[in-house]
LOFI-733063 format. One line per field, with one value per residue (C-alpha): residue in one letter; x negated, y, z negated. Coordinates in steps of 0.05 Angstrom, whole numbers, plus 5000, padded with zeros to 4 digits. Layout:
BEGIN
code = (A,...)
c1 = (X,...)
c2 = (Y,...)
c3 = (Z,...)
END
This chain:
BEGIN
code = (M,H,I,P,N,L,F,S,S,T,G,D,N,M,A,M,Y,D,E,L,Y,I,Q,S,W,E,D,A,I,N,E,C,E,K,K,L,E,R,H,D,Y,E,R,A,L,L,V,K,S,L,Q,E,F,G,I,E,L,Q,K,L,L,I,E,F,P,N,E,P,S,K,K,A,I,N,L,I,H,P,T,L,G,H,Y,E,T,F,A,Q,N,F,V,N,M,M,A,N,P,V,D,T,S,M,M,W,G,L,L,F,L,V,F,K,L,A,L,G,S,T,G,P,V,G,P,L,N,D,I,T,K,W,L,E,D,I,G,R,E,L,Q,D,S,N,D,C,H,H,K,I,L,D,F,E,K,V,K,R,D,T,V,T,V,N,K,E,I,L,S,L,W,L,N,I,I,T,T,F,R,N,K,G,Q,G,H,E,L,W,L,D,K,I,A,W,A,T,M,K,I,T,Y,D,S,A,Y,Q,S,I,T,G,A,V,R,H,I,E,K,I,A,K,I,G,D,R,H,S,R,N,M,D,Q,I,S,I,L,H,D,F,L,S,L,R,D,L,Q,Q,E,V,T,I,P,C,N,T,L,P,V,A,E,N,R,R,F,Y,G,R,Q,D,I,L,R,R,L,E,D,H,L,K,P,G,D,I,N,N,P,L,S,S,V,A,L,C,G,L,G,G,I,G,K,T,Q,I,A,L,A,Y,G,Y,Q,K,I,H,Q,L,D,A,V,F,W,I,S,A,E,D,S,L,S,I,Q,Q,S,F,S,R,A,A,L,D,A,L,K,L,P,K,A,S,H,Q,A,Y,Q,E,N,M,I,L,V,L,N,W,L,H,K,T,S,A,K,W,L,L,I,F,D,N,V,D,N,H,D,V,L,E,N,C,W,P,T,S,K,H,G,A,I,L,V,T,T,R,D,S,L,I,A,T,V,P,I,D,I,G,L,D,V,N,E,F,D,Q,E,E,G,A,Q,F,L,L,H,L,A,I,Y,R,R,R,T,N,D,E,L,E,A,A,Q,K,I,A,K,E,L,G,G,L,P,L,A,I,N,Q,M,A,A,L,I,N,A,R,N,F,A,M,D,E,F,Q,A,I,Y,A,K,Y,E,Q,R,L,H,K,E,K,K,N,G,W,K,Y,L,G,Y,Q,H,A,L,D,T,V,W,E,I,S,F,A,N,L,S,N,Q,A,R,A,C,L,G,I,L,S,F,F,S,A,D,S,V,P,I,E,V,F,T,V,I,A,P,N,K,L,P,D,V,L,S,F,C,E,D,D,L,V,F,G,E,A,I,E,E,L,T,H,H,A,L,V,K,R,N,I,Q,Q,G,S,F,R,V,H,R,L,V,Q,A,E,Y,R,T,R,M,D,D,P,Q,E,E,F,E,A,A,V,T,L,L,L,G,K,I,P,S,Q,S,S,T,K,F,D,N,D,E,W,I,M,Y,E,R,Y,I,P,Q,V,L,S,L,A,K,H,Y,R,D,S,Q,T,K,P,N,P,L,K,P,N,M,D,F,V,R,L,L,T,N,S,A,N,A,I,H,D,N,D,T,L,N,V,V,S,E,L,L,E,T,A,D,C,A,Y,H,R,C,S,K,D,K,Q,D,V,L,L,W,A,L,L,Q,Y,L,K,C,M,F,H,F,C,T,S,E,F,A,R,S,E,T,E,M,R,E,C,L,Q,I,R,L,E,L,L,A,P,D,D,L,L,V,A,L,S,Y,N,G,L,G,M,A,A,G,T,Q,G,R,Y,D,E,G,L,K,W,L,L,K,A,E,K,V,Y,E,G,P,A,G,R,V,L,S,R,K,L,V,W,G,Y,N,I,A,R,N,Y,Y,C,M,G,R,Y,E,E,A,E,Q,V,L,G,K,A,L,E,I,A,D,R,L,K,S,W,Y,M,Q,V,Y,G,H,L,T,F,A,S,L,R,T,R,M,N,N,L,D,D,A,K,N,H,A,E,I,A,K,Q,L,L,E,T,S,G,T,V,A,R,F,S,W,L,S,S,Y,C,A,Y,R,A,G,D,V,A,L,K,Q,G,R,F,D,E,A,I,K,E,T,E,N,S,T,A,I,G,K,L,V,K,V,P,A,S,I,L,A,R,C,V,H,A,Y,S,K,A,L,A,T,D,P,S,R,Q,S,E,S,E,R,Q,R,M,E,A,R,R,L,R,A,S,L,P,D,G,G,G,D,L,D,D,E,S,D,E,A,F,E,K,L,V,K,M,D,H,R)
c1 = (3598,3632,3651,3728,3764,3814,3853,3912,3908,3962,3961,3977,3916,3865,3836,3827,3788,3746,3726,3709,3665,3627,3622,3594,3542,3524,3516,3464,3428,3429,3400,3341,3329,3331,3285,3233,3174,3181,3127,3157,3227,3203,3162,3222,3264,3216,3233,3306,3313,3288,3250,3214,3200,3167,3122,3101,3086,3037,3003,2999,2964,2909,2907,2906,2870,2859,2889,2940,2968,2973,3007,3058,3074,3083,3128,3177,3186,3238,3278,3285,3338,3385,3379,3394,3455,3483,3474,3508,3566,3573,3575,3625,3675,3680,3733,3686,3612,3562,3486,3444,3377,3349,3343,3288,3249,3250,3230,3172,3148,3157,3116,3061,3054,3052,2998,2955,2964,2897,2917,2914,2982,2986,3059,3053,3072,3131,3158,3150,3188,3242,3251,3257,3305,3351,3346,3371,3431,3445,3439,3492,3537,3523,3537,3608,3623,3661,3708,3733,3803,3810,3748,3784,3775,3699,3682,3671,3622,3586,3576,3552,3499,3474,3472,3435,3382,3374,3370,3319,3272,3279,3263,3201,3176,3189,3155,3092,3096,3115,3079,3016,2975,2942,2941,3002,2976,2957,3007,2998,3033,3083,3107,3114,3150,3202,3207,3220,3278,3307,3300,3334,3393,3398,3391,3446,3493,3475,3486,3552,3577,3554,3587,3652,3645,3634,3696,3738,3709,3721,3793,3802,3772,3815,3876,3862,3852,3914,3955,3930,3948,4018,4027,4007,4056,4111,4097,4095,4164,4189,4208,4184,4251,4294,4354,4374,4443,4432,4473,4457,4457,4425,4374,4338,4324,4312,4352,4410,4396,4365,4415,4369,4309,4276,4227,4174,4208,4141,4120,4187,4180,4110,4135,4190,4143,4097,4141,4202,4235,4298,4262,4251,4208,4159,4103,4094,4074,4051,4035,4005,4026,3967,3960,3955,4005,4066,4056,4121,4099,4153,4208,4187,4189,4258,4283,4258,4289,4357,4349,4343,4389,4449,4407,4372,4392,4347,4308,4267,4232,4172,4142,4068,4033,4009,4021,4077,4116,4110,4136,4194,4212,4211,4253,4306,4305,4315,4369,4407,4400,4391,4422,4377,4406,4339,4322,4327,4323,4258,4216,4187,4130,4173,4224,4169,4149,4222,4230,4164,4187,4253,4216,4171,4228,4285,4306,4337,4312,4276,4235,4190,4166,4107,4107,4047,3993,3931,3892,3887,3883,3957,3977,3936,3990,4050,4035,4085,4061,4119,4115,4161,4186,4159,4119,4110,4060,4050,3982,3934,3874,3858,3818,3885,3899,3855,3867,3922,3953,3953,3944,3946,3982,3960,4015,3995,4024,4078,4052,4078,4138,4158,4149,4194,4249,4243,4252,4313,4340,4336,4356,4429,4454,4408,4436,4432,4395,4375,4299,4298,4259,4199,4203,4209,4147,4107,4130,4113,4045,4033,4054,4005,4061,4062,4131,4134,4119,4170,4222,4209,4217,4280,4310,4296,4324,4388,4394,4388,4420,4358,4350,4285,4253,4275,4243,4180,4171,4180,4131,4080,4088,4074,4017,3984,3989,3961,3904,3888,3888,3844,3881,3838,3892,3895,3879,3897,3845,3862,3912,3907,3913,3984,4009,3995,4048,4097,4092,4093,4158,4190,4174,4187,4262,4273,4309,4273,4310,4292,4220,4215,4245,4199,4139,4153,4168,4100,4065,4106,4099,4119,4159,4207,4221,4279,4335,4345,4275,4311,4362,4344,4372,4363,4368,4370,4298,4269,4218,4245,4218,4264,4326,4355,4360,4408,4467,4484,4514,4451,4408,4452,4447,4371,4367,4417,4374,4311,4345,4375,4305,4281,4232,4263,4303,4352,4367,4435,4436,4369,4379,4313,4280,4227,4180,4130,4058,4041,4098,4074,4001,4015,4065,4017,3964,4015,4041,4017,4008,4017,4003,4075,4103,4050,4069,4143,4131,4095,4154,4204,4163,4145,4219,4221,4161,4167,4113,4073,4120,4184,4163,4213,4181,4248,4270,4301,4232,4201,4252,4237,4161,4167,4204,4164,4092,4081,4101,4052,3996,4011,4009,3943,3913,3932,3901,3836,3832,3842,3782,3732,3769,3775,3828,3836,3898,3893,3912,3952,3968,4034,3996,3948,4007,4042,3980,3969,4043,4040,3976,4007,4070,4033,3966,3988,4010,3971,3986,3964,3897,3914,3905,3831,3848,3901,3854,3795,3839,3869,3799,3775,3839,3835,3765,3783,3834,3810,3795,3853,3901,3875,3920,3875,3928,3936,3860,3868,3920,3873,3818,3867,3885,3812,3800,3856,3828,3757,3784,3803,3734,3700,3665,3682,3631,3654,3726,3709,3676,3737,3786,3745,3749,3825,3834,3793,3835,3901,3880,3862,3926,3980,4009,3974,4038,4050,4062,4005,3956,3979,3968,3897,3882,3910,3866,3803,3820,3823,3758,3721,3752,3733,3660,3665,3668,3733,3725,3719,3776,3820,3807,3832,3892,3910,3906,3957,4001,4006,4029,4082,4109,4133,4177,4132,4156,4224,4194,4200,4167,4103,4105,4110,4051,4011,4035,4009,3942,3930,3951,3898,3846,3865,3860,3794,3769,3795,3850,3904,3957,3958,3959,4020,4058,4048,4059,4125,4152,4131,4164,4228,4227,4216,4275,4318,4298,4310,4247,4222,4155,4144,4175,4127,4067,4088,4094,4028,3995,4024,3997,3928,3934,3957,3901,3850,3883,3879,3954,3959,4030,4057,4012,4042,4112,4099,4068,4130,4176,4136,4141,4216,4225,4186,4225,4293,4280,4302,4251,4182,4158,4146,4090,4054,3989,4029,4051,3978,3960,4017,3993,3922,3945,3987,3929,3880,3925,3937,3862,3849,3905,3877,3936,3888,3936,3978,3916,3894,3963,3969,3899,3908,3972,3937,3882,3929,3977,3918,3890,3959,3974,3901,3886,3820,3757,3741,3809,3806,3736,3764,3822,3774,3728,3786,3806,3735,3735,3803,3780,3718,3762,3780,3721,3747,3746,3675,3654,3716,3701,3631,3657,3704,3647,3605,3664,3672,3598,3605,3664,3624,3565,3610,3629,3597,3552,3534,3578,3528,3485,3511,3479,3524,3586,3621,3694,3670,3627,3686,3731,3684,3695,3770,3807,3834,3906,3885,3845)
c2 = (4129,4193,4237,4241,4306,4319,4369,4324,4286,4283,4274,4200,4184,4230,4170,4133,4191,4195,4123,4139,4197,4151,4097,4149,4168,4095,4083,4138,4105,4038,4072,4093,4021,3998,4051,4058,4012,3966,3999,4068,4045,4014,4076,4121,4079,4095,4170,4178,4246,4317,4300,4241,4282,4335,4282,4257,4329,4335,4272,4300,4362,4316,4277,4340,4394,4443,4513,4503,4442,4479,4538,4493,4455,4520,4548,4491,4488,4545,4513,4444,4464,4484,4413,4383,4427,4414,4339,4341,4381,4328,4272,4309,4322,4249,4206,4146,4141,4160,4154,4212,4190,4169,4243,4252,4191,4212,4283,4257,4216,4276,4321,4270,4258,4333,4343,4288,4306,4308,4317,4378,4400,4423,4410,4430,4503,4485,4432,4478,4533,4484,4461,4533,4553,4494,4508,4579,4551,4503,4561,4599,4538,4529,4602,4597,4528,4556,4595,4534,4516,4451,4409,4366,4424,4422,4348,4338,4396,4374,4304,4334,4375,4316,4271,4322,4331,4256,4246,4302,4274,4205,4233,4268,4204,4161,4213,4207,4131,4122,4181,4180,4153,4098,4138,4153,4221,4246,4283,4317,4381,4345,4301,4360,4403,4348,4347,4422,4412,4359,4408,4465,4420,4396,4467,4491,4437,4453,4528,4517,4472,4521,4580,4540,4525,4599,4616,4567,4595,4666,4650,4614,4672,4723,4680,4677,4752,4765,4720,4762,4825,4801,4785,4856,4883,4841,4877,4944,4932,4908,4842,4794,4789,4814,4770,4783,4769,4738,4711,4639,4596,4643,4644,4691,4644,4691,4657,4609,4535,4505,4451,4428,4415,4351,4301,4316,4269,4243,4314,4329,4265,4284,4354,4324,4273,4327,4388,4357,4425,4394,4367,4421,4373,4370,4421,4479,4447,4475,4452,4488,4469,4483,4484,4525,4580,4551,4482,4486,4503,4556,4510,4454,4503,4527,4456,4438,4501,4484,4411,4433,4492,4456,4421,4483,4547,4592,4588,4649,4663,4709,4736,4738,4771,4827,4856,4902,4845,4805,4862,4873,4800,4796,4859,4825,4767,4816,4859,4815,4746,4748,4818,4834,4893,4929,4923,4984,4995,5033,4999,4941,4927,4931,4886,4835,4835,4828,4766,4736,4748,4713,4654,4652,4650,4615,4543,4545,4501,4542,4538,4595,4594,4639,4641,4659,4670,4691,4717,4687,4758,4771,4717,4747,4791,4748,4677,4655,4638,4590,4522,4491,4504,4491,4533,4519,4559,4560,4582,4575,4575,4510,4550,4578,4508,4520,4546,4557,4513,4439,4406,4419,4380,4383,4396,4368,4368,4318,4256,4244,4203,4250,4310,4279,4264,4334,4364,4321,4338,4413,4413,4399,4435,4398,4360,4287,4238,4165,4176,4237,4204,4192,4264,4289,4250,4280,4350,4338,4313,4375,4419,4385,4367,4438,4451,4525,4510,4454,4499,4554,4507,4475,4545,4555,4486,4503,4572,4544,4475,4442,4367,4342,4319,4384,4425,4382,4400,4474,4470,4434,4489,4544,4506,4495,4568,4590,4541,4565,4637,4616,4665,4687,4716,4713,4644,4622,4580,4506,4508,4480,4516,4488,4546,4594,4558,4560,4636,4648,4611,4642,4714,4709,4699,4762,4824,4891,4916,4854,4859,4931,4914,4854,4896,4947,4893,4861,4922,4921,4880,4809,4791,4848,4903,4948,4947,5022,5036,5034,5085,5153,5223,5249,5189,5235,5256,5185,5158,5109,5048,5064,5071,5009,5051,5101,5054,5006,4957,4954,4947,4891,4854,4859,4831,4776,4756,4753,4712,4666,4651,4638,4696,4739,4723,4771,4776,4811,4813,4848,4889,4867,4827,4772,4757,4700,4725,4681,4710,4780,4767,4731,4782,4839,4806,4794,4865,4899,4963,4957,5032,5049,5003,5027,5100,5082,5048,5112,5154,5112,5113,5187,5202,5165,5194,5268,5320,5356,5415,5374,5324,5325,5279,5246,5174,5168,5182,5126,5077,5100,5095,5023,5003,5041,5045,4970,4984,5042,4999,4945,4995,5023,4954,4937,5002,4989,4917,4939,4986,4929,4898,4914,4967,4990,5028,5103,5148,5212,5268,5236,5174,5217,5256,5191,5168,5234,5241,5170,5185,5249,5211,5163,5196,5212,5141,5096,5031,4990,5026,5041,5117,5109,5062,5110,5170,5134,5110,5180,5212,5162,5170,5246,5247,5198,5247,5297,5367,5398,5351,5360,5397,5438,5448,5372,5367,5417,5371,5312,5351,5370,5297,5276,5326,5296,5227,5247,5278,5207,5179,5234,5263,5334,5372,5334,5351,5424,5424,5391,5439,5500,5475,5465,5535,5568,5536,5553,5626,5632,5602,5615,5676,5694,5680,5611,5554,5514,5570,5569,5494,5504,5558,5511,5455,5498,5519,5446,5431,5486,5466,5393,5415,5459,5525,5547,5622,5610,5560,5612,5662,5613,5595,5668,5676,5620,5656,5716,5673,5641,5710,5711,5662,5603,5609,5584,5515,5503,5434,5465,5525,5483,5439,5504,5522,5457,5466,5537,5518,5463,5512,5560,5510,5483,5555,5557,5606,5567,5622,5636,5562,5553,5610,5585,5513,5529,5563,5505,5455,5495,5488,5413,5407,5447,5402,5340,5309,5254,5257,5331,5328,5273,5310,5373,5339,5302,5368,5398,5337,5352,5425,5411,5360,5412,5460,5405,5408,5332,5326,5368,5330,5265,5293,5311,5243,5210,5252,5232,5158,5164,5196,5140,5086,5115,5139,5073,5085,5066,5108,5050,5023,5082,5120,5167,5111,5091,5163,5170,5110,5138,5205,5171,5126,5184,5223,5162,5149,5221,5216,5151,5109,5055,4997,5041,5069,4998,4981,5045,5042,4968,4986,5042,4994,4938,4983,5019,4954,4932,4996,5005,5073,5103,5074,5139,5141,5067,5077,5129,5083,5026,5073,5094,5021,5004,5060,5038,4966,4989,5011,4938,4901,4834,4858,4885,4837,4853,4927,4916,4879,4936,4986,4949,4946,5021,5028,4982,5022,5087,5058,5037,5109,5140,5186,5132,5160,5209,5193,5124,5130,5189,5153,5214,5229,5291,5250,5208,5269,5298,5237,5247,5295,5360,5338,5283,5327)
c3 = (7613,7635,7577,7574,7581,7525,7567,7577,7511,7459,7384,7390,7432,7399,7361,7426,7455,7391,7403,7475,7453,7406,7459,7507,7455,7441,7516,7516,7458,7494,7556,7513,7492,7565,7593,7537,7532,7472,7430,7444,7425,7360,7344,7356,7308,7252,7255,7237,7204,7201,7137,7170,7231,7187,7156,7224,7246,7188,7212,7283,7255,7230,7295,7338,7298,7356,7355,7412,7376,7309,7343,7378,7315,7276,7330,7330,7254,7250,7307,7278,7228,7286,7314,7246,7234,7304,7296,7228,7256,7310,7257,7214,7269,7288,7254,7256,7237,7290,7287,7315,7288,7356,7374,7322,7344,7417,7399,7360,7420,7467,7422,7411,7486,7499,7446,7475,7548,7586,7659,7704,7677,7605,7586,7513,7523,7568,7520,7460,7497,7519,7448,7424,7480,7467,7392,7403,7441,7383,7335,7374,7369,7295,7281,7307,7279,7219,7265,7302,7281,7320,7331,7382,7430,7425,7416,7490,7493,7430,7458,7524,7488,7447,7507,7549,7495,7487,7562,7570,7517,7549,7618,7592,7559,7621,7665,7624,7626,7699,7732,7692,7750,7708,7644,7602,7580,7649,7694,7760,7784,7828,7771,7724,7776,7782,7706,7705,7754,7707,7648,7685,7701,7628,7601,7647,7622,7550,7557,7594,7538,7484,7520,7520,7446,7433,7473,7432,7368,7389,7407,7340,7301,7336,7325,7250,7245,7285,7240,7181,7219,7234,7160,7144,7195,7163,7098,7133,7161,7094,7126,7072,7037,7094,7108,7180,7207,7276,7334,7348,7390,7441,7497,7544,7602,7661,7716,7721,7715,7777,7795,7851,7805,7826,7795,7743,7694,7668,7649,7617,7576,7554,7534,7492,7460,7436,7424,7390,7382,7353,7292,7240,7200,7258,7249,7298,7364,7431,7502,7562,7632,7677,7752,7815,7831,7868,7838,7799,7727,7718,7746,7699,7640,7661,7669,7600,7571,7600,7580,7507,7508,7477,7425,7398,7364,7405,7470,7487,7553,7549,7614,7596,7654,7608,7539,7561,7594,7530,7487,7535,7533,7458,7456,7499,7450,7392,7424,7474,7443,7368,7362,7303,7264,7257,7331,7375,7450,7454,7400,7439,7392,7330,7362,7377,7303,7283,7327,7302,7231,7245,7276,7214,7164,7199,7190,7259,7316,7369,7433,7457,7530,7551,7627,7670,7618,7657,7597,7528,7498,7513,7463,7406,7375,7389,7367,7314,7244,7234,7202,7254,7324,7394,7444,7518,7559,7635,7662,7720,7672,7636,7583,7559,7532,7472,7402,7382,7436,7418,7486,7560,7615,7688,7739,7807,7877,7897,7934,8004,7982,7926,7972,8025,7974,7946,8015,8029,7960,7975,8048,8035,8098,8146,8205,8185,8230,8223,8222,8177,8120,8166,8191,8120,8099,8156,8136,8063,8083,8126,8067,8020,7971,7946,7915,7933,8006,8009,7976,8028,8086,8057,8053,8127,8145,8107,8139,8210,8200,8229,8231,8200,8265,8298,8243,8245,8318,8303,8246,8291,8343,8293,8262,8330,8348,8281,8286,8356,8333,8273,8230,8171,8127,8052,8024,7954,7920,7923,7981,8050,8117,8120,8078,8135,8175,8116,8110,8185,8192,8128,8147,8221,8209,8168,8193,8196,8134,8094,8117,8094,8026,8016,8038,7983,7931,7948,7917,7852,7788,7805,7743,7735,7786,7763,7814,7804,7832,7900,7877,7906,7895,7967,8014,8076,8062,8060,8110,8161,8125,8066,8109,8075,8011,8045,8042,7985,8034,8077,8014,7989,8055,8054,7984,8000,8059,8016,7962,8015,8040,7968,7973,7918,7855,7825,7750,7747,7671,7666,7729,7760,7815,7810,7867,7866,7867,7926,7966,7950,7966,8031,8056,8044,8087,8143,8148,8212,8173,8098,8092,8108,8054,8005,8015,8010,7943,7920,7942,7903,7839,7843,7837,7770,7731,7708,7720,7666,7668,7661,7607,7549,7497,7483,7475,7545,7574,7532,7559,7630,7620,7595,7659,7711,7686,7701,7773,7777,7749,7800,7856,7830,7826,7898,7921,7884,7908,7980,7979,7986,8045,8119,8133,8061,8038,8048,7990,7995,7947,7928,7904,7864,7836,7816,7778,7742,7724,7695,7656,7629,7608,7561,7544,7473,7458,7505,7468,7528,7542,7614,7618,7635,7693,7719,7716,7748,7805,7814,7816,7868,7910,7908,7936,7991,8018,8069,8044,8082,8047,7977,7927,7883,7829,7826,7815,7758,7726,7734,7699,7644,7633,7634,7580,7538,7549,7530,7466,7449,7466,7424,7487,7466,7507,7569,7552,7548,7616,7647,7614,7637,7708,7700,7673,7727,7782,7748,7737,7811,7838,7786,7752,7686,7647,7677,7627,7657,7641,7569,7566,7591,7539,7487,7511,7510,7439,7419,7456,7419,7353,7359,7364,7302,7339,7305,7318,7392,7389,7356,7412,7464,7423,7414,7490,7495,7444,7490,7547,7502,7487,7559,7599,7581,7509,7529,7535,7460,7459,7487,7441,7379,7401,7406,7336,7307,7343,7320,7249,7249,7274,7219,7162,7189,7182,7111,7129,7094,7088,7163,7178,7133,7166,7237,7217,7182,7244,7289,7244,7246,7322,7316,7269,7317,7375,7331,7360,7313,7348,7335,7265,7244,7273,7236,7168,7178,7196,7132,7093,7121,7103,7032,7022,7041,6992,6939,6932,6933,6906,6964,7013,6987,6997,7070,7083,7052,7096,7158,7138,7127,7195,7228,7191,7208,7279,7310,7366,7388,7330,7282,7326,7356,7347,7304,7258,7246,7234,7184,7144,7145,7117,7063,7044,7042,6995,6951,6945,6924,6872,6843,6866,6889,6902,6946,6980,6998,7025,7067,7096,7111,7148,7185,7208,7227,7266,7298,7325,7349,7387,7410,7380,7405,7373,7338,7304,7286,7257,7209,7190,7176,7137,7093,7084,7062,7011,6984,6977,6941,6883,6869,6837,6864,6937,6943,6997,7038,7029,7056,7117,7132,7123,7174,7221,7216,7231,7291,7318,7311,7347,7405,7420,7482,7442,7391,7336,7308,7247,7227,7158,7143,7118,7088,7103,7140,7187,7207,7212,7264,7308,7318,7364,7336,7329,7281,7234)
END
């Protein structure tokens, strides 16, 4: 019997599948009875447990007293426990009794036959090794068993493993009996070679099943830890008892209701049967819609959202392509829908926690839709902990439909009749004819029933008022030509050649302006392209391909054409465009020269991201980064992907400048861990440009940013080398009093200081001071950063008075600029200084001021690297003052926030170390303290240089790991 797949099961039929699993296992047992000789079968029935198997092994030692036999028996002893545990886990997860004793009887027969083998092949070593190898796989499965939250997700794999083991032992026994050439203990090489092939196949199935079990366990374990982390963050935000005034009913569905939605009623019914979002007594429920891109998952989710919108208090749509998209979607829910009083426009992460907290506490009826989840990791920090509510997920990956998601539903293509009716349903402006149904059926068949393809063709039929038979003839003409040309364009896994014809017809009817616009959109992030990206300051200086941006009317006509052909969707409320990924990918492959559109996209974005000299560190910039960095990342990805293909995209200095400006914009608060990706792409792109095109000052900036990045990875010597190269270039090409020279001196001072060479660091910082005495000093934000850095260098040298003087002046500048970012950094630097001076009361005061600034800023501050650092400083001071409960709370916050915003591993290691020390003050939490200590050790070991002497667990050892501005 084929083992059933639970992917599309529901709670109501789980028991039925349980019975099928057991029936599948019993069929395997019956197969043993059929294939085994009678005396073997009866002998196997006598060995039913590990204990009885052990007794029989002792008898075999007497029967086969030679050294190889003793060695083999001794080798398998440690492995047998893994088999027993795995079998017991299998029994325990089944609702009904299941007997696994036959496994021991067969194993006994296998081992006895191997011990007694007398032919030219000695199978004993192979069988012993096989038993050990399989045992190790079972051990891996057993080790993660306690992490599995829902055993329904792994029953199929567990049955597979048990059946493969049973079948393997049976095959070995029958090979001995049937291939023994007149003697059951004699095998030739051919027979055993065949048996090895059988083993390899079985082992491959076993390892595949175990890897899947491990994935499920890993996901479950991470989910549990993230739920704990979210709970900590609720406490951090003081949300436990917060009563929030909200605006309901509300929704954030991204587009208007699709009045032409067709079919899928069976899926909608199954969604309702499982989710029941209108019943607050129904526990939290979730479903994943799975299928190929373009199959209609998003449209089904939208249809269900609108179906429930008047029955529920809240329906939230979360674009889940990546972590940033998720945060932005939750932020829209907080600001535009619920109108939560504590929500603010820049604090995406905090807004997400606020919404999750509301979902956790509310008695309202709600539905949450995560659209386009490609990676399970993106759900980690945003899965609600609520007792009721409903969650719908769309994904192309069936593995997503695991913990914490209840079940998955497959979304398939329309059959020929459904596809024809769908086409007729959409093509409302077609010319009607008597035989149109037959023509529609033929078209639907050609299109493979793919909803996206049918929708595209219906748009063209409507635009040209075609009759169905007329369009069928046109489609056939295009298809014949494409087939003749054997076009090898981009192919999406799972689709037929028919899609080539769909795209050819769709794109052929676009005007030049619409083509140019779509070409640029095809390089941007699919889910949300800001409309203002096409707004330019100097339209008369644009390349020809961007001529549609020169006139609002022309731009509007191009967008209208794209929306009319169902290629682009516009969200007026959010001020953004959405483009299906398939449309983007296919159009890129069909452009004669995508280079022009690629460079145009670079030009548009370059006008949005400020340079190193013009960065302001203000809230408006944070808002801008959140909107445009996803577009830059998309552009970078398309560039990298193209490098392994024929005719790759060619970089230019504007592209490198865009990447470096973007990395500079977020390098101090890289909550998405993308700076490394930006810098690596920029480095590669720079070197692919010809020497005569390379901008050496741009290379200097790239080296500067690499230095900043490697501060974070604790590669301090590497950072120093990079900053020296940056300084050398700038001294050669710029005036000695240029701001960029001062920044390089400042960076070298930090590089020397991080390595403990504080005297040398001071020399570089004093060089920077001289530059700041000139025109560069008018850039106050840069001058005060220098002040913080030299103050840190002074107090690391023990020169506290000088540190205090410089730090006081720098903090005055921060107060004058009213920059929460710089004010918080100043007070935390003061807290560090006072701690070193053992003036703990004043250190506590500065830490409290920093906390207050973060809490009242109404910005991204609450969830930033700086927020984690603030909690660390507060916890460190509390621990030194003997306020142990507060120390535990603050270091716990520091660790939780640090993980959420992805602080560098070195900084997180120090947070975890402090948390471990704080926990150690509580006698009841010693085991938890030890776990955190080992986690800090693991994080240190993960650093590029190995984290130094791991046995040195002093505060000083962890302090040496972090960059200078966190000391």
